[in-house]
Phi, psi and omega in degrees: 000125180255143179289088179240161183302151179279182170295155177253136180253015174288150177290132178268124180294146178274339184229190177270020171297138181077016172088008180248133177229140177256147173213171190221155180283038182231140191231126180293143172286136180274080182302325181293346180261000182266143180284160179297147181252147176236138181246143179235145174266132176271113176271128179262162181291320173210157187264065179246000178280141174286173184295316181292320177299315175303313177296326177291320177297317182297324180291319178297320184295316184290322175304317175299313183299328180293329181271350186251353182211150183287169180090186182255134181230140174205157179256120182204131184054042181061028180232155164270127177239140182210155173258005181221076182286130177276164173301159184300315184295330175295320180294319175300317185291321181297316186289322176298321175299317176294325175296322183290321185285318183208080187292325185304321182269304189278349179299340177296334188270117179275323188193161179234112181245136179294135180268095189281347175274351183279138166229151191290114177279165178301325173299320176293325176297314172303314177304316184295314186283321184289311190265347180254286187295309182298330182296331176289346182258003190303310186301317180295320184294313181297322174296318182290326181291321183298330182291340180279344187285157175225167192276136173229134180316130171057025187223136169261113177278106182256127179253125176236144177252150178233134175244133181224145180268138175223166173244122180246104182052048172070013177251141181291142179211158179227139177258150182236126172228153179236127182249133180250128174235138177255116182254126180285138172237129008290179187278174190303313182299325178284321179295319179303327180291343179273350182273144179292325181220127181295346178299339183288350173288337186293134183097346176283152176260146184224160172240135175286122182292337182264006178202190177261010182288148175211157183191189185248137176287124183243353181196143172265115186278322187150208177256164181293333183307318183268351192241357186302307184301315182297314186292323175296325177291331180278334187294135182250352182242142182297324178300324179287318178300324179300310183298315182295319179297324188277340183294148176282164189297326187274358179302135181292148169241128186236153177258137183236132177264117177241108188073240178248007181252157180240139178224144170271127180240148168278140187302331183291345181269004187234153173237137180290129174262138183253125175249162178310315184291348179268002184307310184295321180302310191269003182053050176240143179292124183300330181297326179295315184292315179299322181293327182280326182268325182260079187286137173289156183305318182293317177297321178293311177306322176295324175295317178297327183291322183300315183287306188295335181294323181294317180295318178302316180298334180270006173065036182257333180226156175265193182288159179300151169303127182220153188296336177290329179266329184232063190302331183284347179270350184250121185228148173269112186249022177298128181290140175261092190231158172246145184245136182263120181253203184291154175056033175072011182283141181238137181223141178290144180302120175221096190301326183289334183248011186298318179296325182291319180295327176292318173301318183289320193251349178080172184282146184290318182213132176250131174297139187308325186291341177269009173291326178237335178273156182275158166280124187264123184236152162240151190236133166252118188251107173260009187256254189213183175295341179301337182293328177299316178297321178297319179295323173301316179300320178294316178304313182297316182293322180293323182285318184283303185275336187235346178078022180253136177265147176233133179233123172278119180270319180199145177243138181238121180270129179235118183268337176240119183276105174225161177308316186290319185292316182290323175299314180298320184292319185293316182299324179288314187278343177298340183283349187274354176060045179275163179282334173192169179251133172251121185250121176262121184234157174298164172287131183222148178282147174234149174265191187286354186242323187235158173283163175300160184295323175304310179302317179294320182296311181305309180297318185302321183276339178257293177306327181289348176243013178077025182250120178301144189218136170235124181258129183232132183258162184305319186292330183299323185297341186252019178234092182297340183287347182262008181299321177301321175300317180295317176300311179305315183294320179296307186296324181292319182289347175269357182109353180279171185235111176295317183200166172220170167292129180288326182249107180304155173305137184276338186261001186211149169264335182216145174236119189234135173263129180233135177215136184236140184233120182260138183227145176253108181251174184301324184271009178118193183280141178227154185230127179246133179244145175239126177232143178228115183253122178243152171287173180286353176261350176110005175280130177290125176262324182185142169236145188217132170235123187215159187226152180205145172299143180247085192287320180272353176076010185229145170064195179250121178302141188306324182297316182289318178305313184296332179276329184278317183234071182300139180304326177305329184261330184239358185297140181049033184236153166273121189243113174280121190247106172284125178232129180288095184099188184274140179283129181284151181306317183290334174287325177291327179294315175307312180293325171302314176302316182291327172308307186296326184282330187248350181082003181283158168241111185269133181241091183290134171232118174278127182244107178254135192241353185244143172071030186262137180296146182272154176258154178219160169242138178232123184249149177299319172247117184121340173078207184272125186233163175297159176286160176276164175302129175095359174301133190224136168246115183271111183285320181191192185291351184232003187216144174205158171261137189223127178263111184255351179207156177261138180286158177296151183059221182251032182281150181277121185278157179274123179285177173259149171258116182260128175238144176212178176241177190300337185289342180231125183294157175296328179298314178291327176298318182290323180293322180295318179295312184294318188293330184269356171274356180284346185255028170272072191304125176082008180282129172276331167243112182296116174301153183277344178265152173292157183297348181290332184227011182298136175063024168312323186300315181291325179291315181295319178296320178297321180298314180297324179281348179079017181267337181286125178295121179229131359286153179229126173237136187209146170248010178247135183275082182289348186272356183297000000 
């Protein structure tokens, strides 16, 4: 737990009344300034190409047309689209020329026919602007962004922009984002030669030169001498093969974890990424790194303006959506809730005073075993002997103010925070049968999206094994005012309930988090599911992790479905279903079948957390600021961007993209997400995801590594 600002319970203005305007990194497309578009159907000699082969042919065809004729050309929805249609005879000549040049490829195309029934949809217009017109502006955008970078010793400050298409009330729109990466100079292979032991590279982050991927070095595989042939066989890109062929025999080969997958790279194909925690290694002032990576709202907005100004100058987009022009699209989604504490006491939600309300009113529910028995903890201490005194202070506070006993069973001291050291400590302490692990870590910087590296290591080794974990940082020990948060965090991770919603959700009987992990094993495909079933007031009923072979490769096998969503808990009930990311069609079909069998009504809510445009607040006095908790940009009746957490400091947080279907209003979908962010008991920095899908990354990684015990059933929220 890091000492970061709490939630704000102030009302967020919806318009610029009182000097406040909200805006978002989304820009309406100026449709009235665009030329008419024409679509063509590609007729094949025979219909024997697969869908992917057909799309590959279409993309190649369009690439050639761009060099042979004026205007903008693109391949979208199995059609050729252009703003500069040539005469029919010219099209025939172009196709004949391509047949002559490369019949093996383009000989599949018999004719190109205009689709007179086609009309430009908002999606097609967005595609045309983004992939066609803006593509021609790339060099100018890159040059203008490069001018915003500044010098850091031995570092290349790289700014990249991202353009994405959206529909806002069925009108085409584009979002603009700017990504900053710090690349160490000289490159990885030269830096490795300065180290006493190449094993020191483990834990460092690198970027793939041939793609946009990045990840963490987890192993030194050896030299290229023993691995060249294998890497060449694995390489899928010509540029990667060229790098492998050009590298010397003694070049290092390292293993990199990217997401949940592991890949081997020759060092020449990688660039070292610099993070705040790497400052000492690279002899760079951490303030310089933080300044470059953790952009304040005004600086980030200025970067967006650099990109959008180029696009505006081409008359393609208008000013960003803002509350003064579109008041109905900007909404305050803070939940208006009453919380139930101990002895039937009810208090209105006041995030700033929540710990005080807990201190004054006590826990809503205490497990019977803790009426007389203590909560048993083990401690991982990466700090100093001061931790022992602090644990004693927690004991006294829990006994005196809350009536809970605390017993320290065992302490493990860890002097160097590495994944291996924390794994060793957790495996040792797991034998003690404690209620939770309390980990004391040094203070580290975290960005707006990820926790600090030490926190990630600790959670991977505890939560990833189904063990409840509470992380406390050094600064926390010197803040007596956060003791109620610490106590709340301990008792909740032991299975007690500090508080619930006094008034259950009116639109649902259950709120369930669902996550699916697909694995390819020697005996075939397997599907592992994670479900967390909550009551409509926020009480955890049951969590389940189970696995099953997936013989047909589609949907959720019936036996697995019965374990994840048992009829006893969801039958004949309305179930809001939180899903981490977009639901696949075959999963939706499985859920529909299970609805019919159980009488349940599933109300899916897709929660997308990556690549979402940011929101801002702008005040006449004070300038551009982060948005408040609950700030919402409503795209349409089924989609919205939602700010569920505040980033550390004054960084602009990344919102969530909430998607729902007609059976559940977007307002209720948002309300369910916001309400279930309230149950991160004891968190000083509120996580952005609701507890229903919180820390899925660690659970999935543990499943892929084979360390998560499966099957696992729990009534304790070990993932907090």
